[in-house]
C-alpha positions in Angstrom: -31.0 -25.7 -5.9 -30.7 -21.8 -6.9 -28.2 -20.2 -4.8 -27.9 -17.2 -6.8 -29.6 -13.9 -6.0 -31.1 -11.6 -8.8 -28.5 -9.3 -10.9 -30.4 -5.9 -9.1 -30.3 -7.7 -5.4 -26.2 -8.6 -6.8 -25.5 -5.1 -8.0 -27.2 -3.7 -4.3 -24.8 -6.3 -2.4 -21.2 -5.1 -4.6 -21.9 -1.6 -3.6 -22.5 -1.9 -0.4 -19.0 -4.2 0.0 -17.5 -1.2 -1.9 -19.2 1.7 0.8 -17.7 -1.0 3.6 -14.0 -0.5 2.7 -14.3 2.8 2.2 -14.5 3.4 -1.8 -14.7 7.0 -3.2 -17.3 9.2 -3.0 -17.1 9.0 -6.8 -16.0 5.6 -7.5 -19.7 4.1 -5.9 -21.5 7.0 -8.1 -19.8 5.9 -11.0 -19.8 2.2 -10.1 -24.5 3.0 -9.5 -24.2 4.7 -12.5 -22.3 1.9 -14.9 -24.7 -1.5 -13.4 -28.2 0.6 -13.2 -27.1 0.8 -17.2 -26.0 -3.1 -16.5 -29.5 -3.9 -15.2 -31.5 -1.8 -18.1 -29.7 -4.4 -20.6 -29.6 -7.2 -19.0 -33.7 -6.5 -18.4 -33.9 -6.0 -22.4 -32.0 -9.0 -22.7 -34.7 -11.0 -19.8 -31.7 -12.5 -18.6 -32.8 -12.5 -14.4 -29.1 -13.2 -12.9 -25.6 -12.1 -13.5 -23.7 -14.0 -15.9 -20.0 -14.1 -17.4 -21.7 -14.3 -20.6 -24.2 -11.9 -19.6 -21.3 -9.1 -18.4 -18.9 -9.6 -22.1 -22.1 -9.0 -23.9 -22.9 -5.8 -22.3 -19.0 -5.1 -22.7 -19.8 -5.2 -26.4 -22.4 -3.5 -27.2 -21.6 -0.6 -25.4 -18.8 -1.0 -25.9 -17.6 -2.3 -28.7 -14.7 -4.4 -26.9 -15.3 -8.3 -27.6 -13.5 -9.3 -24.6 -13.4 -13.5 -25.8 -11.1 -12.6 -28.3 -9.0 -9.9 -26.8 -5.4 -10.7 -25.8 -2.5 -8.3 -25.1 -2.4 -5.5 -22.5 -5.9 -3.7 -21.7 -7.0 -0.1 -22.9 -7.0 2.0 -20.9 -10.3 3.2 -21.4 -12.3 0.3 -20.5 -9.8 -1.5 -17.2 -12.4 0.2 -15.3 -15.6 -1.1 -17.4 -13.7 -4.8 -17.3 -13.0 -4.1 -13.7 -16.5 -3.9 -12.8 -17.4 -6.8 -14.7 -15.2 -8.3 -12.9 -16.2 -7.9 -9.1 -19.9 -8.9 -10.3 -18.6 -11.8 -11.5 -16.0 -12.7 -7.8 -18.8 -11.6 -5.8 -21.0 -13.8 -6.9 -18.5 -16.8 -7.0 -16.6 -16.2 -3.6 -19.1 -13.3 -1.6 -15.9 -11.2 -1.8 -13.9 -8.3 -3.9 -11.1 -9.3 -5.1 -8.1 -6.9 -5.8 -6.7 -8.0 -8.9 -2.9 -7.5 -9.2 -1.8 -7.3 -12.7 2.6 -9.1 -12.5 4.6 -8.9 -15.1 5.8 -12.7 -15.6 9.1 -13.5 -14.0 11.9 -14.4 -15.8 12.7 -17.2 -17.2 16.5 -18.5 -16.8 17.9 -20.5 -19.3 18.8 -23.9 -18.2 22.3 -24.3 -18.9 22.8 -21.0 -17.3 20.4 -21.2 -14.7 23.2 -22.9 -11.9 25.1 -20.2 -12.4 22.5 -17.1 -12.6 21.3 -19.3 -8.8 25.1 -18.9 -7.7 25.1 -15.0 -8.4 21.9 -14.7 -6.7 23.1 -16.4 -4.0 26.0 -14.1 -3.3 24.9 -10.7 -3.5 22.0 -12.4 -0.8 25.8 -13.2 1.3 27.2 -9.4 0.3 24.2 -8.1 1.7 23.3 -6.1 -1.3 20.3 -4.2 -1.5 17.2 -5.3 -2.8 16.1 -2.4 -4.9 19.6 -2.4 -6.4 19.7 -5.9 -7.3 16.9 -6.1 -9.0 18.5 -3.5 -12.2 21.7 -5.5 -12.4 20.5 -8.8 -12.3 17.8 -7.1 -15.2 21.2 -6.4 -17.2 22.0 -9.9 -16.6 19.2 -11.2 -18.1 19.6 -9.0 -21.4 23.6 -10.4 -21.4 22.0 -13.6 -20.9 19.6 -13.7 -23.2 21.9 -12.2 -26.0 24.1 -15.3 -25.0 21.6 -17.7 -25.5 20.3 -16.5 -28.7 24.3 -17.0 -29.8 23.8 -20.7 -29.3 25.8 -20.6 -26.4 25.8 -23.5 -24.0 28.3 -23.0 -21.9 29.8 -19.4 -20.9 33.4 -20.8 -21.5 31.8 -20.2 -25.0 32.0 -16.5 -24.4 35.2 -14.7 -26.0 36.3 -10.8 -27.0 34.7 -11.0 -30.1 30.9 -12.2 -28.6 31.4 -9.1 -26.4 32.2 -6.8 -28.7 29.2 -7.9 -30.9 27.6 -7.5 -27.5 28.1 -4.0 -26.9 27.5 -3.0 -30.1 24.2 -3.6 -29.3 24.0 -1.1 -26.8 25.8 1.5 -28.5 23.0 3.2 -29.1 22.0 3.9 -25.3 23.1 6.8 -23.4 26.9 6.7 -22.5 25.8 7.0 -18.9 23.8 4.2 -19.0 26.5 2.2 -21.4 29.5 2.3 -19.0 26.7 1.0 -15.6 26.4 -2.0 -18.0 29.7 -2.8 -19.2 30.1 -2.3 -15.1 27.0 -4.8 -13.9 29.0 -7.3 -16.7 32.6 -6.7 -15.5 31.4 -8.1 -12.4 29.5 -10.9 -13.6 31.9 -12.1 -15.5 35.0 -11.1 -12.6 32.6 -13.6 -10.6 31.9 -16.1 -12.7 35.8 -16.4 -13.6 36.7 -16.4 -8.7 34.2 -18.8 -9.0 35.6 -21.0 -12.0 32.7 -21.4 -14.1 35.0 -20.1 -16.4 38.8 -20.5 -17.1 39.5 -17.1 -18.1 39.0 -13.5 -16.7 36.9 -12.1 -19.1 35.9 -9.2 -17.0 39.2 -8.3 -18.2 37.6 -7.7 -22.2 35.6 -5.9 -22.1 36.5 -2.1 -23.2 36.1 0.7 -21.0 34.2 3.5 -22.9 35.2 6.9 -21.5 33.3 8.4 -19.4 32.4 12.1 -19.7 32.2 14.3 -16.3 28.4 15.3 -15.2 27.9 17.0 -12.3 25.3 16.0 -9.5 22.1 17.3 -9.1 23.1 19.0 -5.8 21.5 17.1 -2.7 21.0 20.3 -1.0 18.0 22.8 -2.7 17.5 26.4 -2.1 15.3 27.8 0.8 12.9 29.5 -2.1 11.9 26.5 -3.9 12.2 24.4 -1.6 8.4 26.8 0.4 7.4 26.7 -3.1 7.2 23.0 -3.4 5.8 23.0 0.0 3.8 25.5 -0.7 1.9 24.1 -4.3 0.4 21.4 -2.0 -3.2 21.2 -2.5 -3.4 20.1 1.1 -7.8 20.9 0.7 -7.5 16.8 0.2 -6.4 13.9 1.5 -3.7 12.7 -0.8 -2.7 16.8 -0.8 -3.0 16.5 3.6 -0.7 13.1 3.5 2.3 14.2 1.3 3.0 17.7 2.5 3.3 15.6 5.7 5.5 13.4 4.5 7.5 16.2 2.4 7.6 18.0 5.6 9.6 15.5 7.4 12.3 14.9 4.7 12.9 18.4 4.1 13.2 19.3 7.7 13.9 16.8 9.2 15.7 14.6 6.1 14.1 11.5 6.5 15.3 8.8 4.2 12.0 7.4 1.6 13.6 3.8 3.3 12.6 4.8 6.9 9.9 7.4 6.0 7.7 3.6 4.4 8.8 1.7 7.7 7.5 4.9 10.2 4.8 3.2 12.3 2.4 4.7 15.0 4.3 3.7 17.8 7.6 5.7 16.4 5.7 9.3 17.0 6.4 9.4 21.4 3.8 12.6 21.5 5.0 12.7 25.0 8.1 13.7 24.0 7.8 15.2 20.6 9.6 13.1 19.5 10.1 10.6 16.8 12.1 7.5 17.7 13.6 4.8 14.4 16.0 2.6 14.0 18.0 3.5 10.3 17.2 1.1 7.9 20.1 2.0 5.9 22.7 2.2 9.3 21.2 0.6 11.9 21.2 3.6 13.6 19.1 4.2 16.3 17.8 8.3 15.6 15.6 10.8 17.3 14.2 13.4 15.5 12.0 16.7 17.0 8.5 16.4 16.1 9.1 20.7 15.6 5.3 22.2 15.9 4.6 22.4 11.6 5.1 19.0 11.7 3.2 18.1 14.0 0.6 19.6 13.2 1.2 18.4 9.9 0.7 14.9 11.0 -1.9 15.1 13.3 -4.0 16.8 9.8 -3.1 13.8 7.8 -3.9 11.3 10.3 -7.4 13.0 11.8 -8.7 13.9 8.6 -6.9 11.8 5.5 -6.0 8.8 7.1 -8.2 5.6 6.2 -9.8 3.4 9.1 -6.8 0.9 8.6 -5.6 -1.7 10.3 -1.9 -1.9 9.4 0.3 0.4 12.0 2.1 2.1 9.3 2.0 5.7 9.3 1.6 6.8 5.6 -0.6 4.5 3.6 -2.2 4.7 -0.1 -5.2 6.0 0.1 -6.7 3.8 -2.5 -8.5 0.2 -1.2 -7.3 -1.8 0.9 -5.8 0.6 2.7 -1.3 -0.4 3.1 1.9 0.5 3.3 3.7 2.0 0.7 5.2 -1.0 -2.1 9.1 -1.7 -0.6 10.3 -0.5 -3.9 8.4 2.4 -3.8 10.8 5.7 -3.9 7.6 8.4 -3.6 9.1 10.1 -7.0 6.0 10.9 -8.0 5.0 13.4 -4.7 8.1 15.4 -5.5 7.4 15.1 -9.5 3.7 16.4 -8.5 5.0 18.9 -6.2 7.1 20.6 -8.4 4.7 20.5 -11.0 1.7 21.4 -9.8 4.0 24.8 -8.8 6.0 25.0 -11.9 4.3 22.9 -14.8 6.1 25.0 -17.6 9.9 23.8 -16.4 11.7 24.7 -18.7 11.2 28.3 -17.9 12.8 27.9 -13.9 16.0 26.4 -12.7 14.3 23.8 -11.0 12.8 20.8 -13.2 11.1 18.1 -11.9 11.9 15.5 -13.5 15.4 15.6 -13.1 14.3 14.9 -8.7 13.7 12.6 -6.8 12.8 13.1 -3.1 16.0 12.7 -1.4 17.2 15.6 -2.6 15.8 17.3 -0.3 18.0 15.8 2.5 19.8 19.1 4.5 16.7 21.1 3.8 16.5 21.7 7.7 19.2 24.0 7.4 18.9 25.8 4.6 14.5 26.3 6.3 13.6 28.9 8.9 11.6 27.3 11.9 7.9 28.8 11.9 
């Protein structure tokens, strides 16, 4: 028995589902236009039902894109058309719109070194190293492991000072601060191998120690006028601007860390006492922040007029469906970059360069901003 529905009805169901999921008005309009062309194409081909073959033919004839032979990264201009074709296929098969998340393949550990890398992972976890920091460190370790694997080494005891010297030659084009960080990480890894008796010799002593130049740290406190300019540059006439403005105010006036901002829930907002009650993720201490008037009104504006309907208890969520909290490794750098760049599209002409700052640089700015 035929269970498929005609393509016109399928498109109607998909558009209704997109609307139910609170997709933007612009997305609905562009999707409706795209599917209208697909329906006309199906009538021209005398096809009553949607199929993957029909979708592929439509992409090939209208966009010159042959998805059947495509391999590699998807061209930017084709991501949306291909996504819309796949939405139809998913909904026809499963009755739902599946969120497709493209993830990088996990690192494949060489068999001869797998047990060592797993032991090092366990050691770092035992020492409570942060996941974000370990992600960078392990990537550096993988580069070294891949190098010694390419040299046909089967055991870490085959690593010699000459091998280390040759490895250092492969990174000499990097910035000297990157080289220093890579060698420090390598030194730590080799020390772990020696202390846990994977190697007979302490190879960490053979890692070169390049000379370090002095690089002054980026100031952690901005000038009051710079902070005000950044805050004033936020477009508060749209949902994203309302959310970003509330975030920037919380950081600039209260110095809340990014991790605590992402973990902030609706239950942490105590409107009766006008305080924000949280346990800091970094220190574990209980902290009570005051909800200043401008912060309170910014939060109210965001919660009433910007935050989408969602079951999430987190205060700040992403504004594209499905509406969830920010990712575990998100540092919200794009928010401060966007605000700084909007204020100053040619940063070379001013002291404040948003490409060189992170949102954490605003911490302690409460001391230089007068409360309005």
